N, C-alpha and C positions, 0 to 999 in steps of 0.2 A: 289600783292594781299593783300587784307586787312584781317585782323583776328579780332575776338571779344573775349574777355577775358570770361573764364568760369566763371559764376557768380554763379551758383546753387551750393549747397553743395553735395558733393559725400560722400555717407556713405557706406563703405564696411560692409559685414556681421560680420567681425570680429570687426570692431570699434563699430557696433551696440550692439554686444554681451557684449563687454567691458563696454559700457555706460550703459546697463542694470544692470551689475554686480555692478557698482559704486554706484547705488541707494540703495545697500544692504552692510552697512560698515561690516558686519561679514561674507560676502561671501568669499569662499576660493579660487573661480576661477574653482573649479572642474566641476560645471555644465557647465561653459562657455567652458572649454577645451572639454567637451563631445560633446556640440552642434557644435563646430567648427570642430571637427572629423567627425561628420555626414555630415557636408556640404563639408568635403573634398571626403568623400565616394560619395556624389552626383555628384561632378566634373568627378571622375573617371568613375562612372557608365554612366554618360552622354557622355563620351568621347567614349564608345562603343555603346550606343543607337544610336548616330549619324552616326555612321559607319556600323550600322548593315547590309546594302545592299552590302557592300565591303568587310567585314570580315567573317570569317568562326564562326559566332556566331548566325546566325539564326537557326531556327527549334528546335527540341526536342533533350534531351539527351537519350531518350530512356527509362528514368526512370519514376516513379511516386512518388509524395510527399504523405506526410501523409493525404491531403485532397483527395488522389485518382486522382490527377490531373498529366497531362504530366508535366515534368520538362523541361523548355526550357532553352537553353544554356545561355541566358542572365540572367535567375533566378539563375542559378548555380553561375555565376560569380557575381552577386549583393550580394548574400547570402555570398559568401567567402570575398568580400570587406568589408560588414558591419562588419562581425565578426573579421577579420584580423586588423581593424583599432581600434578596441575598446577592445580586449581581453588582451592587456598587460599593459594599462595605468594606472591600479590601480584605476579607478574611479568606476568600476562596479562590483557588487557581482554576477550576473547572467544575462544571456541573454535569451530571447525567441523569436522564429522566427516563422512565418507562415509555412516556409519551412521544419520545423524540429519537429519531434513529441514529445522529450522531452526538459527539461530545457536544456539551452546550458551553462555548467559550464565554469569558468574562469580556464584556465590551471594551474597546481599546482605551476607551476615555476613563476607565477606572482602573484602579491598582489591583494587582493580584496577591492573593495571600498564600498560606501555607496548607490550608485545608481543602478537602475535596468533598462534595455533596452530591449523593445520589438518592433519588427518591422516586417513589410511585405517587403522583400527586393526589389520585383518587382510587384506591383499590375497591373492587367490587362495584363499579360504577354501572355494570349492566342491571344492577338492582335498584338504582336511584328511583325508577318510575313506580316501584313497588314498595317504597317506604321502608326499605331493608337497610340496616347498619352497613355503613361504608366508612373508608378511613384514608388517612395519609400515612405513608411508611417512610422512613428515612435512614441513612447512614453517614457517618461522617469518617473520612480517613485522613491521614496525613500525607500530602503529596510525596511522590518519590523522585519527581524530577526536582533540580536543584533550584530553578528560578524561573521566570517569564512565564508566558501563556501555559496552562495546564494542558496535558496530553492525554491521549487514549491509555497511556502506560499508567497515568495516575489513576484513572478508573478501573483498570483491570487488576485489582488487588483482591486476594483472599479474604474472606469474612474474618478469619483470625486477627487481621491488621486493623479492623474497626477500633476507633477510639471513642465511639459513641454510636447508639443507634435508638430508635423508638418507633412509636406510632401514636396517632390521633385517631380514636374512633369516633364517629359522629352516630350516635344512636339516641336512645331516650335522654341520655345526658351526652356531653362531651368530654371525653377522658384522653388525657396525654399519658402515655408510658414511656420512659426513657432509662437508659443505663449508660454511664461513663465507664463502665467496667468495674464498679464497686457497688453491685447489686442493682436491684430494679425498684424504681418508685413510681407510683401512679397519681396523677392530679385531675381533679374534677373541676370543669369551667363551672363557675358560679355566674349565671347570667345577670344576676341582679347589680353585680359589681364588675363583671367582665373581666374576671381574673381566675387562672387556674390555682386551685388550693390542693395542698397535700392531702389526699384521702386515702390512699393505699401505700404506707411506708413499707419498705424492706419487703417486697412481695417475694414469696417463694411458693414453689408448686406444692400443693397438698400432698403429705406421703400417700394417701389413700385415693388414688385416681377414681373419677367418678364416669366419665363419658369418652367415648371414642367418636371421632368425627371424619366422615369420609363420604364421597359421592358414590354410594352404593348402585347407582343408575349405570356406572361404568364397570360393575364388578365382572362382568363376563369378558371384558377387555383385560383384565389383570393377569399377571402371572400366576402360577399354581402356589408359589411361596406367599404372594400377598393375599390370595384368596384362602388360604389354610390359615394365616395370620388372623384374617378377619373373622373366621370362624372361632379360633381360639379366644379373641375378644369377647365373642358372645358366649363363652362357656363350654365351647366344642373342643376338639383336637387335645383332649386331655387337661383342660384349663380347670382351674380350681376356684374360679371366680368368673363373673361376666360383668361387662361395662354396658351402659345404656348407650343408645345412639342418638347423638345430637348432630344436625348438620343444617347450616344456614345457607351455605352457598356463597359468602362473602368471607374470603380466606382470613381477612383481618379479624371479623368478628369471631370467627371460629377459633383461631388461636388465642385471642383474648380471653374467651370462655375457658379453653385449656389451661391458659396461665393461672386463671384464678380458681377454677374448679377440680383441676387435675385430669389427666388422661392424656390422650394422643389425638393429633390431627394429622392427616396423612392424604397426599395427592400423588399417587404413584404413577410410573411410567405405565403404559398400556400399549395395545397393539396399534393404536392411531397416534400415540405421541410416545415413541420409544426413548426419547430423551426427557420425557417429562413435560409438564406444561409451565410450572411457575418460573418466574425469572429469579436467576440466581442472585444478580447484584441487587435488584430493587425490591424483591420481596423475601426470597429464602435467607439471604444473609443477615439483614436487619433482624428479622423475627427469629432466626436461630440464635442470634447473639442475646437477645432479650431472654429467651427460654433458658439457655446455658447459664446466665447470670442469675436465674431464678433457681437453679439448682437442677434443670433439666438437661436434654439432649436433644440434637438435631442430627439427622442422618438423611444421605440419598437413599438409603436402604443397603448400602454397600460399604460406605465411609463417611465420616464427619462432613457434614455440608461446610462448616467453616475452613476447613483444610482443602476445599476444592480451589484449584488456580483457574479464574476465568481466562477465556481465550476469545470470547466475543462479548460485545456490550450488552446483547440482549439474549445472552445465553440461557437455557432453561433447564430445569433440573426436577428429579422427583424429590419429594420431601416427607420425612417422617420426623414429627416433632412433639415434644412433650415430656411426661415422666421417664426417666431413664430407662427403668427396666422395661418398659413396653418398648420403647424404639430399640433397645438392644434385642428383645424378643423378635421384633419384625426383622431386624438384620439375621437372626438365626435361621427363622423361616426361609427368608429369600436365598441365604448361603445354602441350605440344604435342598430347597425345592425349586429355586429359580425365580 
């Protein structure tokens, strides 16, 4: 049996993180360690999502979270893993989670650090029982308070101040996508060796968008501007092109497809959610950071998402994210028709 040598370069996520760190001579390695711990959390969570039908981890815990949603068993597991891998390292001042009402302090017995971690431990968890892709979303800031335990002020920072953000999508394969402000790279988990390998270097949104993604079941609740924009995407309202509709109902999966295929994902405000539904700090900001680093744009429909100053830990927002020309067209329709 003949064999061929492996000629392609294999880059693990650890090597990639260290290579990025080497570009900054004054870097201490703290951010690199934090990113690698998040990757480790992704591996542990993935090991459970892939066994969801075999292990006793499907279904609800019988509790509700701060958002008023049922807490799924995998939600609780993912929350615990993200906390336990990051509470003792001395890298963080405070954490914030979509599942927890208040800021999550670092236990007194551990030192505090200069970074702040915000995360949605398991986005799309209502789809767990139906074998639909779910994921973990994270954002990292530098603290703004000088020292000691982190505070709410450290968490209420606009997305423009993110130093890193990313997500891990658990689907037919597990993929981690992240950026430290120097482009976007994607890594696929090889389960045979238990390591994330660089599979999608320097991701850029395609110039020619393919899909639009929105829950049109709520279309009757949308403003006239958003409804007209949707018709424009379909080739009406004077459009010279039309896009195909694709909607999974798991935001992380829909935005991931938008990143790779081009197009737009949007979850607008409506008559029942006038301030929007998605969480600004845990969902909209990190995903908007990724999309903008890949050459796209993210908006509330009226202003850039990353420029919004949060006033509450669980603040909600409308979101339009994807190819710049599509998002700016949505802004035009909303400005004209409301």
